[in-house]
C-alpha positions, 0 to 999 in steps of 0.5 A, a space after each residue: 505493467 512492464 512489457 518485454 524489455 527488449 524486442 525478440 531476438 530473430 530466430 536462427 535456421 530451423 534446428 532440425 532441417 530433416 524434420 522441417 523438410 518433411 513438413 514442407 514436402 507434406 505441406 506441398 502435397 496438400 491442398 491449396 492452403 497447404 501449399 501456400 503455406 509451404 511457400 510462405 515458410 520458405 519466404 519467412 524464416 520464422 515460420 520455418 523455424 516454428 515447424 523445424 523446432 516443435 513437433 507439436 506446432 508442425 502438426 498444427 500447422 499441417 492440420 490448420 494451414 487455413 487458419 494460418 494463412 488468415 493469420 499471415 494475411 490479417 494478423 494474430 488478433 483477427 486470428 485469435 478472434 476467429 478462434 474464439 468465435 464458435 463459443 459464442 454460437 454454442 446452441 442451448 441443446 448441444 450434446 456434451 460430446 459435441 461441446 467437448 469436441 468443439 472445445 478441443 477444436 478451439 483450444 488446438 487452433 488458438 494454441 497455434 495462433 498464440 504460438 505463432 504471435 509469440 515466435 514471430 515477435 508480434 505479441 509481447 509476453 504479457 499479450 501472449 499469457 493474457 491470450 491463453 488466460 482468455 482462452 481458458 476463461 472462454 472455454 470454461 464459461 461455455 462449459 459452465 453454461 452447459 452444465 448449468 442448464 443440465 442441471 436446471 433440466 434435471 431439476 436440481 437448480 432454480 432457472 436462472 436469469 437469462 443474461 449471464 449466470 447471475 443468480 446461478 449459485 455457481 461460483 468459480 474463482 480462477 487462482 494462480 497464474 489463471 487468475 492473474 491472466 499469466 497462464 503458459 503454454 501447458 499450464 494447469 488452470 487452478 480453480 476454486 469452485 463454491 456454491 450458494 445452497 439457496 440457488 438449488 430447488 432443494 438446499 439440502 441437496 445443493 452440494 450434491 448438484 454442485 459437486 456433479 457440476 464440478 466433477 462434470 467440468 473437470 471431465 469436459 476440460 481434461 478429457 483426452 481423444 484424438 482431438 487433444 484436450 482443452 486444459 488440466 484442471 486442478 481443484 486442490 486450492 479449495 479450503 481443506 482439500 483433503 476434507 472438503 468436496 469439490 464444491 464448497 459452500 460460499 459461507 463455509 469457505 468465508 468461515 474457513 478463511 476467517 478462522 483457519 486460513 494459512 499464509 499460503 492461502 493468503 498468498 493464493 488470494 492475491 491472484 484470485 478473481 472470478 472467472 465463470 458462473 456468477 461473477 458478481 457473487 465471486 466478486 462480493 466473496 472476495 470483498 468479504 475475505 479482503 480483510 483475511 488476505 490484506 492485514 490492516 497491520 504488518 506481519 513480518 511472520 508472513 515472510 518466514 511462512 513464505 520462505 518455509 514454503 519455498 524451502 519445502 519445495 526444495 526438500 520436496 524436489 530434492 530427489 527429483 531431477 532439476 533440483 540442484 544446490 546451485 544455478 545450472 543449465 542441464 536439467 535445471 527447473 526454471 520454475 522451482 529451482 534456485 533463481 527460478 519463477 517462483 522466487 520472483 513470485 515469492 518475492 513480490 507476494 511476501 512483500 505484498 502480504 506485508 504492505 498491501 494491507 496499508 496500501 491498496 496500490 500494491 494489491 496487483 495480481 500480476 507479477 511484473 505489475 506488483 513488482 512495479 508497485 513496490 518499487 513505486 511505494 518505495 518497498 523495493 529498489 529500482 535495481 530489484 525491479 530492473 533485474 527481476 523484471 528482465 529475469 521474469 520475462 526471460 524465464 517465462 519465455 523460456 518455460 513457453 518454449 520448453 513446453 511448446 516443443 510437445 505440448 507437455 507441462 515441463 519447467 525443466 531444461 534438457 539434461 543432454 547437449 542436443 536438447 539444450 541446442 534445440 532450446 537455445 535455437 528456439 529462444 533465438 540463440 546461436 548456440 546453447 553456451 550463449 543461452 547458458 550464459 544468459 540464463 545463468 546470469 539472470 537466475 543469479 540476479 534473481 536468487 540475490 534479490 530473494 536472498 536479500 528480501 528473505 535473509 535474516 528472517 529466521 531465528 534471531 541475531 544475538 548481540 552478546 552472550 547474556 543469558 537469563 539466570 535460572 537460579 538464586 546462586 546465579 544472581 550476584 553474577 548476573 547483576 554484576 554482568 548487567 552493571 558491566 554492561 552499563 546499568 547502574 542498578 543491576 539488581 532492579 534491571 535483573 528483577 525486571 528480566 525475571 519478571 519477563 521470563 516468569 511471565 508477570 507481564 502479559 506480553 510475555 506470558 506465552 511460550 512463543 513470547 518468552 522464547 523470542 524475548 530470551 534469543 532477543 535479550 543479548 542484542 536488547 541489553 547491548 543496545 540499551 546500554 549504549 543509551 545515556 541513561 540504560 536503566 531509565 530506558 529499561 524501565 520504560 521498556 519493561 513499562 511498555 511491555 506491561 502495557 502491550 496486550 500480546 508481545 509475540 508480534 512485536 517481539 517478532 518485529 524487533 528479532 527480525 529487524 536489528 535496527 528497529 531495536 535501536 530506534 526503539 531504544 532512542 525513543 525510550 530515551 528521548 520522547 516519553 510521548 513517542 514511548 507511551 504510543 508506542 505502548 498504547 498502539 503496538 501497530 506504530 512499531 511498523 513506522 520505525 521499519 524504514 518508512 519514508 514519511 514523505 512517501 504518498 499517503 494512499 488514504 484515498 485509495 483505502 477509503 474508496 476500497 472500504 467495504 462500508 463507511 466505518 471501515 473507511 474511517 478506520 483505515 484513515 485514522 490507522 494511516 494517519 496515525 502511523 504517518 504522524 508517528 513516522 514523521 514525528 520519529 523522523 524529527 526526533 531523530 534529526 532526519 526532518 527539519 521543522 519545515 519539512 515536518 510541518 509541511 509533511 504533518 500538513 500534507 498528511 492532514 490534507 490527504 485525510 481531509 480530502 479522502 474523508 470529505 467526499 466519503 462522509 458526503 456519500 454517507 449522508 446523501 444515502 439518508 438525506 439525498 442532496 441539495 440542489 447546487 449544493 456544495 461544501 468546502 473547508 477553509 483551513 487556518 492556523 498551523 494547518 492553513 500555513 502548512 507549519 503543523 506541530 506534533 499534536 496540532 489541532 485543526 483550525 478549520 472554517 466549513 462553508 457551503 452554498 446552494 441554488 438560491 431556489 433550493 428548498 429541500 434536499 431530495 433523493 434521500 429517505 429524510 428530506 432537509 432544508 438547506 441550511 439544516 442539511 449543511 449544519 448536519 453534514 458539517 457535524 458529520 464531517 467534524 465527527 469523522 475527523 475528531 471522533 475516536 475509533 478503534 484506531 484512535 482518532 484523526 485530529 482535534 478540531 478547532 472551529 472557534 475561528 468561524 464568523 459566529 464563534 463556538 456559539 453559532 452554527 458549525 457551517 457558514 453560507 459563503 455569502 455570510 462569510 464574505 458579508 462578515 469579513 466585509 463588514 464586521 470581522 475584528 483585526 485578529 480574525 482578519 490576521 488569522 485569515 492570512 494563513 488560510 487556504 482551501 483543503 476539501 471541497 469540489 473543485 468549482 466550489 473551492 475556486 469560489 471560496 479562494 476567491 472570497 478569501 482573497 477579497 477578505 485578505 485584501 480588505 483595507 483597514 485604517 492606516 496604522 489600525 492593524 499594528 495598533 490592534 496587534 499591540 493591544 491583543 499582545 498586551 492583553 495575552 501577556 496579562 491574561 495568559 502569561 507564559 508557563 515556565 521557561 520552556 513556553 517558547 510560544 507565549 514568552 516575550 519574543 517568543 513564537 506569538 510575536 514572531 507571528 504578530 509582526 508577520 501578520 500585522 505588517 501583512 495586514 498593513 501593506 498587502 492591500 497595496 502590495 498583494 504579493 505580500 500574501 504568501 501563506 505562512 509565517 516564514 514565507 511572510 517575514 521573507 516576503 516582507 524583507 524583500 519588499 523593504 518593510 522588514 530589514 531584520 527579516 533573516 533574524 526573525 526567520 531564524 528565530 521563528 524556525 528555531 521556535 517551531 523546532 524546540 516546540 516540536 521537540 518539546 511536545 514529543 519529549 515532555 507531555 506533562 508541564 513545559 518546564 518538565 525535566 529532560 533525560 539526557 537523551 532528550 537533551 541531546 535531541 534538543 541541542 541536535 535540532 538547535 544545532 540544525 537551525 543555528 548552523 552550530 550545536 550548543 554545547 549544553 542546555 545553558 548555552 542553548 537557554 542563552 541562544 533562546 534569550 538572544 533571539 527572543 530579545 531580537 524578536 521583541 526588539 523587532 516587535 516594538 520597532 515595527 508593531 509597538 509596545 504591547 499594551 492592554 485594551 479592547 481594540 475590536 
């Protein structure tokens, strides 16, 4: 969390010298501690300033002079601990009046220590607010212990466990600033009181018992006497407060949030935490309603809802002091006014609600912590973090100074010059003007960032004047206008538009969807008309709408994010595969909102945070599907090269495997325990191993295990298994987790044919058997496949052993020339049995991707035993290493060809999910030419020119293959 951005300013001399003089005189007339305090005030100006600025604190100085001397002698931490100590020693039979008096005394003494630590600069803001929150929590818990004992004595509740409040049935959630440990000096504490009826002796009377506890708790905390009060307490954040009692049954609360909870309640729950009663039950409740707070998919309606709440605040405050149309100093409300604390909080909470379902790291309950997490995740820029954090610390300190003068809950600046000057002095400014300049500058920064986050979220930006014709007489004019926009078949286009208006497709059957679509229509038509084939794009959009179950969310996203519509149009025009994905998985629209496909993928955090295993798998599937779409779209748009996209796809797979394998192992161990010395690791081969994954690439993997030699069976589960059966079953579970479809789709297709026993043997291989097989039996093609191998899952110690075994297998020498001869023979058989499918089969064609890979792998296999530095992983790196070693003079030509093949293969997979020779749209051709231009350094002017480039590079690859490997010939070479 961020702390104060700068050290506290030194306080000037006391604002009210007369009040200070009277205070010092009073102290000198008192006992020894008071007289010593007067001397300290003369020696340390901040003490004099504290007494001279705040009548409330001056009175506390006089009443608690001895405590203050302890503060000066041993520091604030010791003094604060001393204040709270009596709460730990409250006897079981303490009368309620005596407990109330003790709580008020503790509050008074702690308030003085916290204020002194703040004014003297010994505690930063987060420690000040944390101490205030701890004070409230300790007082609340002491009160609850007393009230629960009383309820047990009345025969209302069962006797709870001696340790803590476990099983007491009472759950108290701290909300707002209390929940986030951000309390201010004179803050209410917002609470939700819930209960479990089964903890009462008579469950039917439970509500009466717990409502009495809630009422008595409020009375204990709020009652004012000559000693003051403890904390004002607010229970209005409970579910439906106008219709529910002060204490709500836990199951009723869960049902409410699951069915009726509003966006503001989601925002409130960000900061919720159990603070008293049964803490474990409170945590279980928050875990249960987590899906209500943290939605799986983006919901930009949350932005509008949060902004609406802020607008209502302004309207409610309009006739009150402190509400102004612009930022000013006199009378301005530093919490609710423009540029105030609430705008900072709403900015953080709105972005958390939108993105926090995808990334648990964004679920920080504190305002400064949330802002920092949002920047780390790329959802907020660093300038916003600096400006908002600086303003937040300043405004919270200003809020504290406003409240500590009279211990009054206020957020409003004084309206008179003298009052502003007092606050300026207490803040450490030389005059009111200096404070005003800093205050207005910071609040203007807040308002600007708030506006930037929420701008454009209400209503729809219209891109033109087109409106839907309502009658048959309007049709000719509408057709003509559509044709003028660029649609060749205006009549067909109009028929689609009318179908939407009349709700002929599911996505537009609701009034809300049709209203959104009507507002979006001008921008939609103008955007589609800019495409090379607008009729084609419109037809695909119509087909996509027809496949959507509902349209409001998608249409809202496009309405509030104008650039989203442009990107959707590009995809519809160029990439049927991605367009189909948009129709089948509406959540994919979220990936078009400017996500960084290279951002860290929080899959491990989501898996750990899941309530159960299936939820963990669904979270992983959702994230993987979204990230895959982000990468594919970025590659289609030319924002990622084939190398970058391949690395990101492989990195995504690594992250998913690294999160899923431990989760599967833990779930499996519940049933079958563990094997002594047992470990499972995953070896990646193929495109995953080489970090070269293309769209829709399989995972080529081998699963390896090991265990203690004397291990006979697993232990600790409900059903014991022998070691080999244990790891075979566990491996099946891993493969199923990676490849089985779920509500969010499936993670990957898995190919395990490269394991030593092929498809017919067990799915997992013991490491010793793997090493023996590759030392004695493996074929050349298997040795070639191992060259791209790397370990992607498993415990670190076992991974190291697998990596060592892999390297031994990779460096085992073959008879001279055997690798080259076998590679030539294999290529010949492939050309005979698996000829290329059409002109765009860039993988299997002569001189295509397979031949580039064979050149790299066969030469590496031939020479690496004598030059281990050639073991570099993927094809491109191997070609470069062979060139550097003088073994492949034409390596630059081959590297360019290999990159071109991967680029075009990847784009073609996005554009044509059907046959490899399927015709391309004009937009797809343009994307293909642009991608080729990134590799070649110049963009081919048309497809025939690209075909010429392809043929030239294929010829160069084939020539290199013959020169270094030999002519492809069919044979049966092991």
